N, C-alpha and C positions, 0 to 999 in steps of 0.2 A: 656452464652446463654441457656436459658431454652426451651427445646422442651417437650412439654407435650401434652395430649390429645386432647387440645382445640384448637390447631394448625392443628390437623390431621381432627376434626371436621369441621373447618373454610374451610380447602382445598376442602373437600366433599361437603359442601355447596354451595361454590363457582363454584364447577363443575356441579352441579345440575341446579344452577341458569343459568350458561352459556349454557347448554344444552337446557333449557327452553326457553331462549332467542333466541338462535339460530334456533331452530326448530319451535317455535310457534309465535313467533314475527318477527324476521328479515327476514325469508324465504318468507312470504307473503309480507312484505313491499318492500323486494328487488323485488319481481316479479311485484309488481305495478308499481315501479319505471322502472324497464324494459320495461314495457308496455307502461307507458307514453313517454318513451325515443323513442321507436319503432314508434309510432303514430306521435310524433314530426318529427322524420326523415321520415317518409312517407309524411307527410304536406309538410315539406321541400323540398323534392324531386319534389312534385306536384306543388309546387311554382316556382321551377326552370324550370320545364318542361313548365309551362303556360308562364313563361317569354319568353322562347326560342320560343313557338308557336306565341306569340304576336309580336315578332320581326322579325319572318318570315312572318306574315301577314302585317306588317309594309312595309317591303321591297316588297312584292309582289304587295301591293298597291303603293306605290311609283313608281315601275317600270309601273304599268297599267296607273298610271296619266302621267307619261313621254311620254308613248307609244300614249296616248290619245292627249297629246299636240302636238306631231310629227305629229300624223295624222292630226289633226286639222290644223297645220301650213301648211302641204303638200297639204290638199284640198283647203285651201285659197289661195294657190298659183295659183291653177288652175282655178280660180274665175278670171274673166276680172277686170282690175283695176276700169274701169268706174262704176261695180256694188258697189264697197266699198264705192263710194262717194254720191250714192243715200241715201236719208233718209228713215229710216224704221219706219213705224207706228205699233205700237203694239195694236192700238186701233183695236176693233172687233166691227164690227155693227151686232146686234142682231135684226132681223125682226120678227114681230109677224107673227104666221102662218094665213094664208088666211082662208076664211071660207070653200073653198073647199077641204083644206088639213084637216081641223078640220073634216070634213064631211067624208073624205076617211078614216081616221085614226078611226073615231068612228064605220063605218061601219066594218072594219077590226076587231075591238075589239068585235062588236056584232056577227058576224060570227065565231070567235073563241069560243066565250061563249056557242052559240047554239050547235056548233059541239061537244062541251065537255059535255054539258047537255045531247044530244043524245046519245052519246057514254057511258054515266053513265047508262042510263037506258036501255040499249040493254043488 
């Protein structure tokens, strides 16, 4: 086995290449990788906390719904049975305003405008 000068030069060159790679290339890349990993972990934690808060809201809404149902059923028990049998009409009758109502409304608007104008010029 021949050990000569070229072996030591190759070892020296390899050491220099290793130092350059670790200091100039691997360190910034490793920092970027760690930063991305930290962002990913933060996002995962945010997702987990959001899911937990959504579950809490669902439970609260379900409890509120059941409470409303029980309140409704309890108040329905207090209504006499005869009222349950009466038909309910959901039609509303809209009547047009009479001339007197229109005149009263117009007079109120006129008085309010005149008061505003007189207050503005003082």
